[in-house]
TORBALO-622497 format. One line per field, with one value per residue (C-alpha): x, y, z; chain. Coordinates in steps of 0.001 Angstrom, whole numbers, plus 524288, in hexadecimal, padded with zeros to 5 digits. Example, Ala and Ser with C-alpha at 12.3 -4.5 7.8 and 13.67 -1.06 7.14 Angstrom:
<atoms>
px [8300C | 83566]
py [7EE6C | 7FBDC]
pz [81E78 | 81BE4]
ch [A | A]
</atoms>
This chain:
<atoms>
px [9995B | 98EF2 | 9802B | 97451 | 96F24 | 9657E | 96FA5 | 97724 | 96E90 | 96AE5 | 97990 | 97A35 | 96F59 | 974E2 | 98461 | 98009 | 977A2 | 98188 | 98BA3 | 98375 | 98526 | 99359 | 992EB | 98D65 | 99727 | 9A47F | 9A46F | 9A127 | 99BA2 | 99196 | 99824 | 9A4E5 | 9A93D | 9B44B | 9BF81 | 9BB70 | 9B2DE | 9A963 | 99CDF | 996E8 | 98D2A | 98DD5 | 98235 | 985A3 | 98040 | 98650 | 9839B | 97477 | 9744D | 96A0C | 960CA | 95979 | 94E2C | 94B9C | 94E06 | 94CA0 | 95696 | 95B80 | 95D00 | 951E8 | 9458A | 93EB3 | 93299 | 93108 | 93152 | 92B1B | 93878 | 94118 | 94371 | 951C4 | 95942 | 95394 | 95835 | 94D8B | 94F30 | 95FD5 | 957A7 | 94E8D | 95A8C | 962CB | 955B8 | 95438 | 96244 | 96C37 | 965A9 | 96BA2 | 978A3 | 97C58 | 98899 | 98799 | 98AE7 | 98296 | 98C8E | 988DB | 993CD | 98F90 | 9881E | 97C3B | 97973 | 9743B | 96BB1 | 95DC7 | 95550 | 957C1 | 9641F | 96005 | 954FF | 95B7E | 969DB | 96ED4 | 9636F | 95B52 | 965A6 | 96CED | 95FAF | 95D2B | 96B15 | 96B96 | 95F43 | 9646C | 97085 | 97C8D | 988E9 | 9923E | 992CD | 99CF6 | 999A0 | 99931 | 99D25 | 98E56 | 98F32 | 997E3 | 98FCE | 98B80 | 99839 | 99DC3 | 994B3 | 98784 | 98E4D | 99335 | 9856D | 98103 | 98B66 | 985CB | 97946 | 97D23 | 97E19 | 98B93 | 997A2 | 99B22 | 9A880 | 9B2E7 | 9BFD9 | 9C554 | 9BF24 | 9C642 | 9BD29 | 9BEF6 | 9AFE3 | 9AFE8 | 9A184 | 9A714 | 9B37C | 9A9B0 | 9A0B4 | 9AA00 | 9B49E | 9BC85 | 9B562 | 9AD91 | 9AF48 | 9A325 | 9A9BC | 99DC3 | 9A0BB | 9B332 | 9AEF4 | 9B4A2 | 9AD1C | 9B675 | 9B054 | 9B563 | 9AF02 | 9B5CF | 9BFB7 | 9B8C5 | 9ADBC | 9B4E0 | 9B305 | 9A4C7 | 99D16 | 99FB3 | 9A82B | 9AF29 | 9BCE0 | 9C1E1 | 9BB2A | 9C6D5 | 9C552 | 9D166 | 9D33A | 9C950 | 9D2FE | 9DD95 | 9D227 | 9CD22 | 9D9C4 | 9DED1 | 9D2DF | 9D3AF | 9E108 | 9DD0F | 9D14F | 9DA45 | 9E66B | 9DF72 | 9D33F | 9D0AC | 9C67E | 9C8C7 | 9BB28 | 9BB32 | 9B143 | 9B0DE | 9A5A3 | 9AA24 | 9A46C | 9AF7B | 9A8BF | 9AA08 | 9B6A3 | 9BD48 | 9B7E2 | 9BFCC | 9CB89 | 9CA19 | 9C9C0 | 9D6B5 | 9DF0A | 9DB16 | 9DD78 | 9D609 | 9C864 | 9BFE5 | 9B1B1 | 9AE44 | 9A020 | 9A0C9 | 99892 | 9990D | 999D7 | 98AD8 | 990D5 | 9876C | 98DA4 | 9870E | 9815B | 97643 | 975C4 | 97CFC | 98860 | 99533 | 99B6B | 99A2B | 9951C | 99E12 | 9AA52 | 9B6AE | 9C468 | 9D023 | 9D786 | 9E79C | 9E834 | 9E125 | 9D52D | 9C5F7 | 9BFCD | 9B18E | 9AAB9 | 99BFA | 99439 | 98333 | 9825B | 97AD6 | 96FC8 | 96BFB | 967B3 | 96F23 | 97259 | 97E6D | 98172 | 98E31 | 99041 | 99ECC | 9A673 | 9B472 | 9BF52 | 9C721 | 9D12A | 9C5B2 | 9C3E0 | 9B86E | 9B7B7 | 9A7F2 | 99DF8 | 98FAB | 9841D | 980DF | 97AEB | 96C3D | 96277 | 95A5A | 94DB8 | 93E7C | 94063 | 9457E | 93CA1 | 93E02 | 93FA9 | 932A9 | 93702 | 94238 | 9392E | 93061 | 93B30 | 93FC6 | 93331 | 93275 | 93BDE | 93AC3 | 92E8C | 93481 | 93A7C | 93406 | 928C2 | 93424 | 93D79 | 930EA | 92EEA | 92EB2 | 935FE | 935EF | 93670 | 94277 | 93E97 | 94B77 | 9538E | 95D41 | 96812 | 97454 | 97850 | 9839D | 98714 | 9945A | 9981D | 9936C | 98952 | 97BF0 | 97004 | 96B97 | 97AEB | 97698 | 96B57 | 96FFB | 97B08 | 973B4 | 9699E | 975C0 | 9794E | 96B49 | 96A96 | 976E7 | 975E6 | 966DC | 96E2C | 97939 | 97BFB | 982EA | 98EE9 | 98DF9 | 9877A | 98DA7 | 99427 | 98F9A | 98C85 | 992C8 | 99002 | 995C2 | 98E8E | 98F57 | 985C0 | 97B99 | 97727 | 9691A | 96287 | 9561C | 94C56 | 9418F | 934DA | 93261 | 93E0E | 93C57 | 944A8 | 948EB | 94E85 | 956E9 | 95BFD | 95FC9 | 965C1 | 96DF1 | 96CF9 | 97AAD | 975DC | 97D63 | 97EB9 | 98130 | 98BFE | 99477 | 9A355 | 9AC7A | 9B7A9 | 9C22E | 9BFD0 | 9CEEB | 9C834 | 9BCB8 | 9C38F | 9CB8C | 9BE57 | 9B7D3 | 9C37A | 9C416 | 9B6D0 | 9B8A0 | 9C3FD | 9BE88 | 9CB9C | 9CD82 | 9D813 | 9DE41 | 9DC35 | 9DD03 | 9D245 | 9C554 | 9BBE9 | 9AFAA | 9A468 | 9A1CB | 99B62 | 98EF0 | 98D28 | 983D8 | 98054 | 98C1C | 9970B | 99A4E | 9A5B6 | 9AB7B | 9B362 | 9B84E | 9C03A | 9CF59 | 9D194 | 9CD27 | 9C5D9 | 9BC8A | 9C0AC | 9C6AA | 9BFEE | 9C551 | 9BF7C | 9BF3F | 9BAA6 | 9B143 | 9A8AD | 9A0BC | 99668 | 99BD5 | 9A943 | 9B452 | 9B8A2 | 9C1F5 | 9C9F7 | 9CE4F | 9C0F6 | 9B775 | 9ABCC | 99FAC | 99973 | 98EE9 | 9912E | 98DC5 | 9933A | 999F3 | 9A23C | 9A56D | 9A9C3 | 9B367 | 9AACD | 9AAF3 | 9B94C | 9B40E | 9BC65 | 9C815 | 9C7AB | 9BA99 | 9B447 | 9B38A | 9A757 | 99E08 | 99109 | 9853C | 97B3A | 96DCD | 96EAA | 96DEE | 962B9 | 959F7 | 9611F | 95CB8 | 95091 | 94DD8 | 95343 | 94B33 | 93E3A | 9433A | 94668 | 93D00 | 938E1 | 946E1 | 94B75 | 95AA6 | 964AD | 97317 | 979BD | 98799 | 98E4D | 99624 | 99C02 | 9A439 | 9ACE1 | 9B5C8 | 9C3C7 | 9CAAF | 9C306 | 9C57D | 9D6AD | 9D821 | 9CF6E | 9DA72 | 9E5BC | 9E26C | 9DFC0 | 9EDAE | 9F31F | 9EE00 | 9F17B | A0010 | A0150 | 9FC25 | A0526]
py [40340 | 3FB88 | 3FABE | 3F3E1 | 3E9DC | 3F290 | 3FCC1 | 3F356 | 3ED5C | 3FBF8 | 3FE97 | 3F1E6 | 3F480 | 4030F | 3FE25 | 3F462 | 40029 | 406E3 | 3FBDB | 3F7C7 | 40387 | 402FD | 3F4EF | 3F9B3 | 403DD | 3FC09 | 3F05B | 3E3DC | 3E08F | 3E7F4 | 3ECB4 | 3F09B | 3FE79 | 40662 | 40006 | 3F46A | 3F32E | 3E7FC | 3E5CF | 3DA4C | 3D402 | 3C8EE | 3C0D6 | 3B686 | 3AEC1 | 3A37E | 399D0 | 39690 | 38931 | 384EB | 38E6F | 38DA7 | 394A3 | 3A134 | 39DF3 | 3A282 | 3AA80 | 39E55 | 3982C | 38EEA | 38E7B | 39C8F | 39796 | 3A48A | 3AFD1 | 3BA28 | 3B744 | 3B8B8 | 3B128 | 3B342 | 3AD80 | 3A1FE | 3A1B5 | 3A664 | 3B478 | 3B4F2 | 3B198 | 3BD13 | 3C4C8 | 3C284 | 3C40E | 3D152 | 3D5D5 | 3CF78 | 3D473 | 3E1CF | 3DAC0 | 3D629 | 3D02E | 3C90B | 3BD56 | 3B44A | 3AAD1 | 3A041 | 39EC8 | 3913F | 3880F | 38739 | 379F1 | 3764E | 37CC9 | 37A63 | 36E6F | 37352 | 36DCD | 36268 | 35D6E | 362FF | 361A1 | 36AC6 | 3694A | 37532 | 37CE6 | 37CE3 | 37D6D | 38C1C | 390CF | 38D9B | 39541 | 3A180 | 3A0B0 | 3A25C | 3A50D | 39B5E | 39651 | 39099 | 38585 | 38546 | 37AF4 | 37639 | 37263 | 3691C | 360D7 | 357AB | 3546D | 354DA | 34E04 | 3547E | 36233 | 36016 | 35B88 | 368A5 | 37085 | 36931 | 36DE5 | 37BC8 | 387B3 | 390E2 | 38D7B | 38843 | 38E79 | 3885E | 38DBC | 383AA | 37708 | 36BB4 | 35F3E | 351B2 | 3521D | 3533B | 35A6A | 36506 | 36590 | 366B3 | 37093 | 37C14 | 3841C | 38EB7 | 39A1C | 39F76 | 3AA70 | 3B254 | 3B775 | 3C13D | 3C824 | 3C62A | 3BDF4 | 3B31B | 3AD8C | 3A2E5 | 39C2A | 39481 | 38C72 | 389A9 | 3806E | 37B29 | 37515 | 366C7 | 367B6 | 36D8A | 366C2 | 35AA6 | 35CB2 | 350E9 | 34D7B | 35089 | 35D55 | 36721 | 374DC | 37F3B | 38B8D | 3964F | 39FB8 | 39976 | 3944A | 3A257 | 3A90E | 39E44 | 39F90 | 3AD93 | 3AD36 | 3A3C0 | 3AAE9 | 3B73A | 3B213 | 3A9CF | 3B396 | 3C211 | 3BF99 | 3CA04 | 3C9DB | 3C10D | 3BCE5 | 3B0FA | 3A8A9 | 3A2BF | 3990C | 39A6E | 3A3B8 | 3B24A | 3B15A | 3A916 | 3B1FB | 3BC91 | 3B492 | 3B20B | 3C0E3 | 3C435 | 3B7E2 | 3BA4A | 3C3AC | 3C727 | 3C302 | 3CE40 | 3C7CB | 3BE6E | 3B8D6 | 3AFD2 | 3A4F9 | 39928 | 3A000 | 3A5C2 | 3B2F6 | 3BED5 | 3CB04 | 3D820 | 3E446 | 3DB5B | 3D84C | 3CDB0 | 3CDC8 | 3CB0D | 3D355 | 3DCA9 | 3D927 | 3DA41 | 3D654 | 3DDB3 | 3D63F | 3D9CE | 3CF15 | 3CC52 | 3D9D8 | 3E0D7 | 3E1A2 | 3E008 | 3D41E | 3D368 | 3C91C | 3C6DD | 3BB12 | 3B8BF | 3B1C1 | 3A581 | 39E87 | 3A899 | 3B288 | 3BD02 | 3BCF8 | 3C3CF | 3CF3F | 3D7A4 | 3DED0 | 3E367 | 3E95B | 3E3F0 | 3EC2F | 3E60C | 3DF8A | 3D93A | 3E093 | 3E471 | 3F53D | 3F771 | 3EB70 | 3EDEA | 3E338 | 3DE22 | 3CF9F | 3CF5D | 3C954 | 3C176 | 3C22E | 3C22F | 3CDC8 | 3C7D5 | 3C277 | 3B352 | 3B033 | 3A999 | 39E92 | 398DA | 39AE6 | 390BA | 385A2 | 3892E | 386BB | 37B15 | 37348 | 3749B | 36C9F | 35F54 | 36362 | 36EC5 | 365C9 | 35D3C | 36B75 | 37272 | 36770 | 36E54 | 3643D | 36CAF | 37BF3 | 384BC | 38F9F | 3952A | 39958 | 38DC1 | 396D8 | 392C3 | 39FB8 | 39E15 | 39091 | 3925A | 39D9E | 39811 | 39256 | 390C0 | 38B9F | 383FA | 37D3C | 37AEE | 3746F | 36B6D | 365E9 | 363FF | 35D3F | 3538B | 35255 | 34DCA | 34431 | 33B51 | 33D51 | 336BE | 32C89 | 329FE | 324D8 | 32B91 | 3254D | 32824 | 3352D | 34127 | 34D0A | 35704 | 35B01 | 36389 | 3692D | 370D0 | 37FAD | 37D94 | 37499 | 37D93 | 3840F | 38ABD | 391C0 | 38A44 | 396BD | 3953C | 38DCC | 3829B | 37A7B | 373BC | 36865 | 37228 | 37A53 | 370E9 | 36B6F | 379CC | 37A28 | 36D15 | 36B2D | 363AC | 356B3 | 35399 | 34738 | 3455A | 33F8F | 33B98 | 33BA7 | 33B4A | 34422 | 34558 | 3529F | 356B5 | 35499 | 35CC7 | 36701 | 369CA | 36904 | 372AB | 37BD1 | 37A13 | 37D20 | 38931 | 38E3E | 38ADF | 38250 | 37370 | 371A5 | 36685 | 36989 | 378B8 | 37A5E | 3838B | 37D79 | 381C5 | 3814A | 38679 | 37B19 | 37890 | 3709F | 36B85 | 36A7E | 3633B | 36BD0 | 3777C | 37FE0 | 38D5A | 393E6 | 3A0B8 | 3ABE2 | 3A948 | 3B6EC | 3C503 | 3C7A1 | 3BB2F | 3B1F8 | 3A6EF | 39DAC | 393F6 | 3880E | 38BA2 | 38011 | 374D6 | 36E15 | 36225 | 35D98 | 3629E | 361BC | 367B9 | 36158 | 354EF | 354B2 | 34725 | 3416D | 33D94 | 342E1 | 33F30 | 349B5 | 34B4E | 351F1 | 3527B | 34AEA | 355BE | 35B9D | 34DE6 | 34B22 | 3571C | 36144 | 371C9 | 36A90 | 36A99 | 35C7E | 35A1F | 34C5E | 347D2 | 33C08 | 32F28 | 324CF | 32D67 | 328AC | 33269 | 33277 | 33B6B | 34A13 | 35494 | 35B1B | 34D06 | 34D36 | 35DE8 | 35A9D | 350A4 | 35935 | 36409 | 35AC6 | 35669 | 3632F | 36B9F | 37678 | 37B80 | 38310 | 38496 | 38FC0 | 391BB | 38D0B | 38EE6 | 38203 | 389A6 | 39740 | 39FD1 | 3A594 | 3B268 | 3B318 | 3B21D | 3A36F | 3A01A | 3A3A4 | 39C61 | 391F1 | 3913C | 3940A | 387FE | 37F64 | 38457 | 38088 | 371EA | 36F7E | 37462 | 36BAC | 360CF | 36273]
pz [0F497 | 0F788 | 0F10B | 0F312 | 0E9DC | 0E373 | 0E14B | 0DCD9 | 0D413 | 0CEE1 | 0CBF3 | 0C5C4 | 0BBB2 | 0BB28 | 0B76E | 0AEBF | 0A655 | 0A774 | 0A342 | 09896 | 0911F | 0935C | 08E60 | 081B3 | 07FB9 | 08436 | 08BE4 | 08AE6 | 097A7 | 0A0AD | 0AE71 | 0A7F5 | 0AB0C | 0A1FE | 0ACDA | 0AAB0 | 0B926 | 0B769 | 0C0CD | 0C483 | 0CDBA | 0D622 | 0DBC0 | 0E47E | 0EFFC | 0F965 | 10300 | 0FE49 | 1032B | 0FC44 | 0FFF7 | 0F370 | 0FB9D | 103C9 | 111E8 | 11FC1 | 12667 | 12E4D | 11E5D | 1209E | 117EF | 118E6 | 120C6 | 126DC | 11BD3 | 124FD | 12A6F | 11E58 | 11206 | 10C29 | 100E2 | 0F6F0 | 0E890 | 0E353 | 0E9FC | 0E448 | 0D69C | 0D826 | 0DC25 | 0D1EE | 0C627 | 0CCA0 | 0CD9A | 0C5DB | 0B8C4 | 0BBF4 | 0BD94 | 0B16D | 0B61A | 0C0BB | 0C503 | 0CF1C | 0D7D3 | 0E108 | 0ECDC | 0F058 | 0FACD | 0F424 | 0F9A0 | 1089F | 11024 | 10D46 | 10783 | 0FAAE | 0FA3F | 10562 | 0FAA6 | 0EE54 | 0EF33 | 0E6AF | 0DD14 | 0DFEF | 0E336 | 0D47A | 0CDBF | 0D676 | 0D50E | 0C72D | 0C396 | 0CD23 | 0C253 | 0C9ED | 0C181 | 0CB7E | 0D81E | 0E169 | 0EA95 | 0F7F5 | 10091 | 101C2 | 0F3E4 | 0F82B | 1032B | 0F9A6 | 0F3E1 | 0E6B9 | 0DF34 | 0E431 | 0E2D9 | 0D4FC | 0D147 | 0D59D | 0CD47 | 0C1CB | 0C2CA | 0C519 | 0B95C | 0BC9D | 0C0A4 | 0CC3E | 0D2C4 | 0DB31 | 0DA8B | 0E579 | 0E3AA | 0DE10 | 0DBCC | 0D678 | 0D3E3 | 0C4B5 | 0C8CD | 0CE08 | 0C662 | 0BB59 | 0C1F0 | 0C9F8 | 0C5C6 | 0CB3F | 0C5C3 | 0BA29 | 0B230 | 0AE72 | 0A18D | 09F45 | 0ABE4 | 0A9CB | 0B772 | 0BEB6 | 0CA0F | 0D339 | 0DBD3 | 0E954 | 0F6DD | 10322 | 104A6 | 11165 | 1084A | 10C7D | 1199B | 11A2E | 10DCA | 105AD | 0F9B0 | 0F48D | 0F9AD | 0EADE | 0EC12 | 0F00B | 0F5BC | 0F4D9 | 0FA99 | 0F5AD | 0F6AC | 0EE29 | 0E4FD | 0E2F8 | 0E210 | 0D69E | 0CF79 | 0D0B5 | 0CAF9 | 0C0FE | 0BC07 | 0BAF6 | 0B37C | 0A9EE | 0A550 | 0A529 | 0B022 | 0BBC3 | 0C077 | 0CB8A | 0D674 | 0DF0E | 0E5BA | 0F1A9 | 0FB9D | 10599 | 10FC2 | 113F8 | 11B76 | 11148 | 10630 | 10CE0 | 10E40 | 10004 | 0FB86 | 102A4 | 0FE8A | 0F0DA | 0E568 | 0D92C | 0DF31 | 0E385 | 0E5BD | 0EBC3 | 0EF07 | 0F9E2 | 1028D | 10D26 | 117FE | 11844 | 119AD | 119A5 | 11350 | 110EB | 117FD | 12125 | 12D3B | 13073 | 124A6 | 12A28 | 11E4F | 1141D | 10637 | 0FF79 | 1083F | 1039F | 105AE | 10153 | 0F8BB | 0F856 | 0F0D8 | 0F987 | 0EEBD | 0F3EA | 0F30C | 0F477 | 0FC57 | 0FB06 | 0FFF7 | 101D4 | 10DFC | 10E2B | 10992 | 0FE0F | 10811 | 0FFEC | 0F219 | 0F03D | 0E7D4 | 0E500 | 0D795 | 0D7BB | 0CCE9 | 0C7A5 | 0C2FA | 0B575 | 0C05C | 0C6A0 | 0D42C | 0D7CD | 0D9BB | 0DEE7 | 0E34B | 0E837 | 0EB8F | 0F694 | 0FB8E | 0F7E9 | 103E2 | 0FF06 | 107DF | 10624 | 0FFB1 | 0F30D | 0EA53 | 0E74B | 0DAD9 | 0D677 | 0CD1C | 0D708 | 0E144 | 0DC46 | 0D806 | 0E7C0 | 0EC2E | 0E445 | 0E8E7 | 0F79E | 0F550 | 0F80F | 1038C | 10862 | 111AC | 115C1 | 11A95 | 12098 | 12926 | 136C4 | 14150 | 14C6B | 154A4 | 157AC | 1613A | 15BDA | 1515F | 14E97 | 14AE9 | 14059 | 13EC8 | 149AB | 14919 | 141D1 | 14B3B | 157F8 | 15F37 | 158BC | 15C76 | 14F4D | 150F9 | 16115 | 15BE9 | 14FD6 | 1593C | 16515 | 15C0F | 15656 | 16580 | 16999 | 15DE2 | 161AD | 16F5A | 16E16 | 165CD | 17185 | 17F26 | 1881F | 185A5 | 1760D | 1766F | 16E74 | 176DD | 16C41 | 15ECE | 156E9 | 14965 | 13F7F | 13F94 | 1307F | 13078 | 135F4 | 12B72 | 12D95 | 13A9E | 13EC1 | 14176 | 14CB3 | 14B1A | 1441D | 13F1A | 131CD | 12CC4 | 1212E | 12AAC | 131B9 | 1258A | 12050 | 12C33 | 12BE2 | 11D60 | 11B0C | 11F21 | 129DE | 13118 | 14198 | 143BF | 15260 | 1512F | 15E4D | 1614A | 16A49 | 173AA | 16C7D | 15DE1 | 163DB | 16871 | 15BF1 | 152F6 | 15B5C | 15C5B | 14C7A | 14BA7 | 155AB | 14FE5 | 14094 | 13D79 | 13FE0 | 14A6B | 14357 | 13555 | 13581 | 12BD1 | 12EE7 | 13502 | 12C59 | 13671 | 14455 | 14DC1 | 1551A | 16008 | 169C6 | 178CA | 17FA4 | 1795F | 17F17 | 175B9 | 17A29 | 16EB2 | 16CE0 | 165B7 | 1650B | 16106 | 16580 | 15A8C | 15E27 | 1536B | 15027 | 15B37 | 1635C | 16B57 | 178F6 | 181B1 | 17C69 | 187A5 | 1842E | 18DEA | 19ABE | 1986C | 191C5 | 18393 | 1873F | 17D1D | 18071 | 17FA7 | 175C8 | 170B8 | 16876 | 161EA | 1575A | 14AA1 | 13DC4 | 1324E | 12BFA | 135CD | 13AF7 | 12BB4 | 12C93 | 12996 | 12B23 | 130A6 | 13CF1 | 13FD3 | 13625 | 13588 | 1320A | 13992 | 131DF | 13122 | 135C2 | 138F1 | 1349E | 13DA9 | 13A89 | 131C5 | 139FD | 13528 | 1393A | 145C5 | 14809 | 141DD | 14CC4 | 156CE | 15307 | 1548A | 162DB | 168F2 | 1623D | 1666C | 164F3 | 16F06 | 170CA | 17300 | 172D1 | 17DCA | 17C0C | 177AB | 16E91 | 17621 | 171E2 | 17D3B | 1807A | 177B5 | 185F4 | 18765 | 17A9D | 17CCA | 189A1 | 18632 | 179D1 | 1815A | 18A24 | 17F2F | 17B90 | 18685 | 188F2 | 17A6F | 17E52 | 18ADD | 184FC | 1795B]
ch [A | A | A | A | A | A | A | A | A | A | A | A | A | A | A | A | A | A | A | A | A | A | A | A | A | A | A | A | A | A | A | A | A | A | A | A | A | A | A | A | A | A | A | A | A | A | A | A | A | A | A | A | A | A | A | A | A | A | A | A | A | A | A | A | A | A | A | A | A | A | A | A | A | A | A | A | A | A | A | A | A | A | A | A | A | A | A | A | A | A | A | A | A | A | A | A | A | A | A | A | A | A | A | A | A | A | A | A | A | A | A | A | A | A | A | A | A | A | A | A | A | A | A | A | A | A | A | A | A | A | A | A | A | A | A | A | A | A | A | A | A | A | A | A | A | A | A | A | A | A | A | A | A | A | A | A | A | A | A | A | A | A | A | A | A | A | A | A | A | A | A | A | A | A | A | A | A | A | A | A | A | A | A | A | A | A | A | A | A | A | A | A | A | A | A | A | A | A | A | A | A | A | A | A | A | A | A | A | A | A | A | A | A | A | A | A | A | A | A | A | A | A | A | A | A | A | A | A | A | A | A | A | A | A | A | A | A | A | A | A | A | A | A | A | A | A | A | A | A | A | A | A | A | A | A | A | A | A | A | A | A | A | A | A | A | A | A | A | A | A | A | A | A | A | A | A | A | A | A | A | A | A | A | A | A | A | A | A | A | A | A | A | A | A | A | A | A | A | A | A | A | A | A | A | A | A | A | A | A | A | A | A | A | A | A | A | A | A | A | A | A | A | A | A | A | A | A | A | A | A | A | A | A | A | A | A | A | A | A | A | A | A | A | A | A | A | A | A | A | A | A | A | A | A | A | A | A | A | A | A | A | A | A | A | A | A | A | A | A | A | A | A | A | A | A | A | A | A | A | A | A | A | A | A | A | A | A | A | A | A | A | A | A | A | A | A | A | A | A | A | A | A | A | A | A | A | A | A | A | A | A | A | A | A | A | A | A | A | A | A | A | A | A | A | A | A | A | A | A | A | A | A | A | A | A | A | A | A | A | A | A | A | A | A | A | A | A | A | A | A | A | A | A | A | A | A | A | A | A | A | A | A | A | A | A | A | A | A | A | A | A | A | A | A | A | A | A | A | A | A | A | A | A | A | A | A | A | A | A | A | A | A | A | A | A | A | A | A | A | A | A | A | A | A | A | A | A | A | A | A | A | A | A | A | A | A | A | A | A | A | A | A | A | A | A | A | A | A | A | A | A | A | A | A | A | A | A | A | A | A | A | A | A | A | A | A | A | A | A | A | A | A | A | A | A | A | A | A | A | A | A]
</atoms>
């Protein structure tokens, strides 16, 4: 049975009183009953992405409180101060991706993030892929400033500091409980770890660690913090044994009983032994603080739970001391971030960029193409621009556009590049992006795409249930893609370098041009007020058309062979 947070807190207080009485008579620990059942609370947060301060719904700075302000670590601190005393047996866990996303990271790097999360008092943290964006040495410096364990069971590294600061699990002896951490093994393709840092299969790493803990200690109560994504969390649950609680991150998945949630909190999946595994995650940016209270039996299985993600809104007070610090840190960059560079009559939406054509994806792709067309002759002009949707991070609201909004939407310091590809390679690349599997190496493509004017792509579902998209047609200019031709395209250095596994072979000797955010600022200034609409450059077609196109492509390949 589920309870509201308020009810959970009351129940927790009542339970604490009752069990404290039992402790004084015959037990050594609170929350243990005669059958050996043990109650513990978990608070968890993931994918904060440098949102130390409150933000608008789009993820940019909250400049219009009347429209709603969300998150911010000063609100997290308030909730913990108000509720954690009634849960004396509890852990506060961070599921990664503290780096990258606002000016707090662009300006200070990891310095203020480390100071904040130390002050919050996490008990343990796993790493997200973005923690590796500035390389192993930079991450090592960040980790050395943290005051709690860093847990990643599926990393092997030749970096001395990472080896010293990262461990696969941590035992909390006061609770007879172990926490295991893992991060996504796609990190080398979507971030910048060193060549000597390897990411092993998370499922195998978790199972091996569970087996190690259970075979070498008396610990039966286990939990995992996993920066691998909601779908992978479910696969992890199904393919392992001995683990019954997973607190996840990476996919920015909203779970709970509220509008927009894509699944229940917790999501319950059966493991290889047919036993229930409880999966929770807390959306993104710190808008929610996850909270779940579970009862473990003597074998480490979960008998009961209650709790829900806590929504951090204007109604949640901000801790005064921490908020004063955050406000002070804003000083050096606030004037720069507040500079108005243009105006938009429309919301440049980012929320659908990973699934379909989106307005901000159109806008930035067109900006990159225009930038290069202005510097080209008719003979050297590129055909179109392509960006990875994963690099488009936050919506730009209608109204005045600030420099800070641009940096929040495009925080990765990517640079513009031009590459020339054959039509055959381009078709394979697009086929891999649409299907989600690289045609050449068979590995997942970890981002959807957004494209500029100059190209139109049709794709559709390959199966009756609407899954497994296939590429149907590609039109460049006013002609169908010619596999024997060559095309010059504009993209970003991350994609051209093999990022998100879009290109299986990275381009070498790239000449990097201007930074994406600077190109976009100039484009906004030149086109303000921005007033655009979706135009169908990425179009999803019917299954019948998709199936017919696939049959024709297979026939062409068979004839060629």
